[in-house]
N, C-alpha and C positions, 0 to 999 in steps of 0.2 A: 421875344422880338428877334433874336438872333436867328432862330429857328424859322420865323414866318418870311424872311428876307433871304435866309441863304440856303441854298440846297446843297447839305453837306453828308448825303448818305454814301457819298465815296468820292475819292479825290479823282480830278479829271487828269488825263493823261496827255501828253502831248499831242498824241492823236486826236483826242477829243478837242482839242483847242483848235486843231487845224482844220477839222471838219467844221466847228462853229464859225472861224473865219470864211472858209470857203462858203458857208451857208449866207453869211453877213454880206460879204461881197456879191453873191448871187442875188439875193434881195436887192442891193444897190444897184446892180445892174439892170433887173428884172423893171425898178421903179422908173430908172432913166428912159428905158425904151417906151415904156407905158405912156411917160410924160410927153415924150416928143411923138409918138407915132400912133396913140391909140385915137385921140381926137380926130388927126389928120387923116387917118385912115377909115375910121367910120363915117365921117363926115366932111369928104373932101372938099366940096363945094364950099368957098369962102362966104359967099351971100348966105347960105344957109346957116352957117355957123354963127353967123352975126345976127341973124334973124332968132337963133336960139338962145343968144347970150353968150356964145362961147368963143374964146380966141383961141387960135393956133398958137401953141406953147412951142415957144424957143429955149433950149438950155441956158440958163444963165448962171452966173456964181450963185445967186439968191436960190434958185430951184435946186442945183446940185447940193447947196449947205442943206438945205431943208429935206432933202432925200436921205442924206448922209445922217441927219439927227435921227429919223426914223428907221433906220437900217443897220448902220454900223455898231451899235450897242448890243447887237444880236450875238457879237463874238462873246458876250459874257451871260448869255441866256441860261445855260443849264447852271453856271455858278450862282446867279443871283436871277432867279425866274421872276420873282415879283418887282423888285426895281426895275428891271429891264422892260418887263411888259408896262409897269405905270409912267416910264420914261417916253416908250415909244408911242403910246396911245395920247398921252399929254402933248407931245412934241406935235402929233398929227392934227389933233384937234385945234391947235393955236395956229400951226404954219397954214393950214389950209385955207384959213382966211386970207391970207397973203398970196395963195395960188389960186388956181382955179381948181375948184373942188373935184371937178370930174376926172382931172388928170394927176392929182397928187395920190399917188398909190398908198394901198393901206397894207402892202406885205408886210411891212415890217412890225405893226402892231399885231396882224395875224400870226405872223409866225412865233411872235412872243406868248400870244395868247395859248397857242397848242402847245408851247414849251409848258405853261404853267399847269394846262390841263393834263397834260403827259406824265409830270413829275411829282405835282402835288396831289393833295387828297381830293376827294370827290366835291367836298363842300367849297373848297377853294376854287376848283374848276368851274363850279355854277356861279361862284361869286365873281370870278374873272370874265367869265361871258356875259354876265348880265351887265357888268360896268361897261364891257366893250359895245355890247348891243345900244345900251343908252348912249354912249358917246356917240356913235355912228348915225342914230337916228335923231338925237336932237342937238347936234353939234350946227351953229350956224352956218348957211351955206352963203357964198359969196352973193352980193347983192345983185350983178347984172344976170345971174344965170336963170335959166328958165324953170317954173314950178314943176314941170312934168319932169325934166331932166334931173333935176335935185330929187324928187321922189322916187324915181328911178335909182339914182345913185344911192340914196338913203337905204333904200329895199335891198340893193345889190351889197350894200357893205354889212347890213345886219344880218343876211344870209350868209354871208361869208365867215361872219364871226361864229354864227351858230354850228358852220361846219367844221370850222377848227377847231371848236371847242369840243365836240362830239369826238372827231378824230383824234384828238390828243388824249381824251377820256378813253376812247377805244384801246388806243394804244397801251395807255396805263394798265386797264384791264387784263390785257394779254400779258404783260409783262408779270402782273401779280400772279395771273395763273399758271406761267411757266414757273414761277418762283415756287408757287404753293406744290406743282408737280414735283419740283426738285426737293423741297424738303420732305413731301412724302416719300419720295425715294430714298432719301436718306436716312428716314424714321424707320423705314422699310429694312434697310440694309443693317442699321442698329439694331432691329428686331430680331433679325437673323442672326447676328453676331451673337446676341445674347441668349436667343435660344441655342445656338451651337455651344456656347460656353456652358450652358445649363444641361446639354446633353452630355458634354463632356465631364462636366462634373459628376452627373448620375452614374456614367460610366465609371469613372474612378472610383466611387465608393462602391460600386458593385464588384471592381477589380480587387480593391483593399478588403472587402468582406470574403471574397472567395480565396485569396492570398491567406486571409486570417482562418478561413475554414480548414483550408489544406494542411497547413502547418500546426495549427493546434490540435487537430485530429491526429497527423502523423507525430508530432511530438509526444502528445499523450500515450499513445500506443507504443513510441519506442521506449518512453520512460517506465511504463509498467513492464515491459518485455525485458529491460535492462535489470529492473530491479530483480524480477523473477529469475534473470540468469546470475546475478550476484548471490542471491541465496540457494541457487542448485549448484553453483560451481564446484564445492566440494562434496557435498552429499549427493548429488546426479549429475555428475558430468555431461551424460547424454542428453538429459533435460535443458541443462544450461547451454549446450551447444546448438539446439534446437530453438532455444529463445534468443539467442545471438542471430542465428540465420533469419529468425522473423524482424529482430530490429534492422539487419542488413535489407532484408525485404521490402519492408515498411517505409526506410529511409530511400531506396531506389525509388519505390512506386511515388513518394512523396516529390522526390527531385524531377522525375519524369514530367509530374503535373504542373510543377512551377515552370521548369522548360518549356512546357506546351504552352502555358499563358504567357511567357516571354516573347516566344516565338510569334504567338498571334500578335502581339503588340509592337513587334518590328515594323520599323518605316522604311528601312532599307530596301534595296534590290533583291529579287529572290523570295522564295517561298518559305512560309514557317518551318522551322525544324521539326515540329511534330504537331500531331492533331491537337485541337483543343482539348480541354478538359470534358470528360463525356458526362452527359445527364441520362434522363430516364429514356431517351430515345434507344439507348443501348441495352435497355433491359433483357431485350430477346437474347441478347450475347451472353448475358448471366444465365437465363434457363440453359442454353447450349452449353454453358461451362459445367452446369450442374449434370446436363444430362450425358456429357462426355465422362463425367466422372461415375458413372452407372447408378446415378440418383435420378428416378421419375421425377421431372418437374413440371410445375402447372403455373402458368402467369396469368394473372388478371388484372387488366387495366382499363377495362371498360368504362371504369366509373372516375377515370382519372383525366383531367382537362389540363393539358401542358400550357394552354394560352393563359390560364388565370393565375398560373404558378410563376413567380419570379425565378430566372435562371439561376441564382445560387442557392434556391432553396431546392430546385429540381435538381441539381448537380448534388447536394448534399444528401438527398435521397437516395441518388443512385449510388453514392459513397458507401452509405449506410448497409444499403441492399447488397453491395458488393462485399462488403465485409462480413456481413451475415452469410453469404453464401461461399465465401472462402473458410469460415469456420465449420460450416456444414460438412464440406467435402474432406478438411484435414482432421477435423476432432470429433464430429459426432456419429460416425459410423451409421449414417442415415441410409435409408432406401427410396424415401419420399420426400419432397419438399414443396411447399408452395408461396408464391410471392404474390401479394394483392396490394396495388396502389389505388388510390380513390382522393378525391376532393371534394369538399363540403363547401360550395362557394358560399350559401348562405350563412354558415357559421364563421367561414374563414379560414379553413383548416386545410392541411393536406396529409394524408393518411398512409403509413407503410405497415404491411404485416407481413412477417416471414415465419412460417411454420415448418419443422422438420418431424420426423420420427425417431430421432437417434437418441442417444445415451440420457439426454436432459443435462440440467443444470447440477444433480447430485452425483454425476459421474466422478469417478477417481481422476479422470482426464480433462473435466471441465469444471473447475471452480469458477464462483460468480465473477471473481474479478479478474479473469483470464481470457484468452482468445478474443481478444480486442472489443469486450465489450464496455470498459471505462471508456475506450477511445470513441465508440458509438456514441453513448451515454453523453460525453463532452460535446460530442458534433451538434447532438440534438439541444443541448441546454444552450450552445452559444446563438442558437436561433431562436431562443427564448420557446422551444417545444418540450414535450414529455417524451421520456423514453422508459420502456419495461422489459426486462427479460423474465420471462414467467413459463411455467409447465405450460406446453401446447396440447389442446385435445387430442394430438396424434401420439402423445407419448414423450415426445421430444422437447424442443425449446421454442418458445413464440417470441419473436421481437417485434415488437410492437412501438411505432413513432408516430407523433402527433407533433406538427409543426405549423404555427399561424402563419397566414401568406401575408398578414401586414405586419412588419416588425416595429417594434418600440425602439426609443433611443436607448442605447445602451448607456449603462451608468458605470462600467468599470473598465471604461476606456477600448 
């Protein structure tokens, strides 16, 4: 019941109350002018007014009180729309019998009807309009007023009630539309924020995988080379020094890659310290590196679609190829090398093959667990791929790697 009689959607400010007070006073003033001027101006001839059953109105305390009862309650129209509407309409219906019906203004009930239609639901607006039209059409007219003038007045008041209700409902629909637009804008903003957070999270996961990839590969290589140096330090100092140099080189390379990634993530002023970690777009540099070492190199990437390969997998493939090329230059004593990259989108795999015609895995300088082979194998394993170091058709070593394009959840953290 409280919801029916009170408009509690928002608290009214002092400005709202002031506006409603001005509207109430304006309606009161308009009704007073209509009381004194409307009939006298429209029908100035006293004989014609008497013939039509209309008396010239002169403001009296009774008439001013009647107008006040139908207009001044509009001060509370937005706080109590239904009570104000019922009061002004009932007061008009009762008092118009004591006044001249054509002169007693319906401004108060019309404004109250407009308020109900603009602040309440559609059903309430229709109900208020129906009640107002019924009262205006069927309220008894003063007995001394002509029938034609009475019918004209009733029609006018009914039409004004319909217009007020329609205007109020139109304002209500306009406000609802604006509110819906604002809500959609807020929802769109929330969606954009959610999408931005999702992208940040995806990028964070990608960065975490890349850091894991770099550190796991580099630390595995460092561990292997350090163990070799420890075994050779007394028996073969020269080989131990070479292994220690390899440790230093691997650690330096890993540190540069991590610095590059941190540089890319910097948000302060100034450029990144170094370039980001390279991917397969730098494969041509590997071929040039082999050529510069006097090795005839070929590169085949026609079957490789970088667009379907996740960035961290692309970077891992380049890192393995770079490690294989480094081994060929330093240890294989090869004259030819071939690097092949391909993607099998249907099966969901990326493939890397590196061949050389060097000493092979059985050479005295190339044991199966040396020259970064375990590091390359670990890099492929971390990405749930396969790694094979086997004899090449050319007589040297073939490095064959296959990595799935869609990564499953890691169970080892």
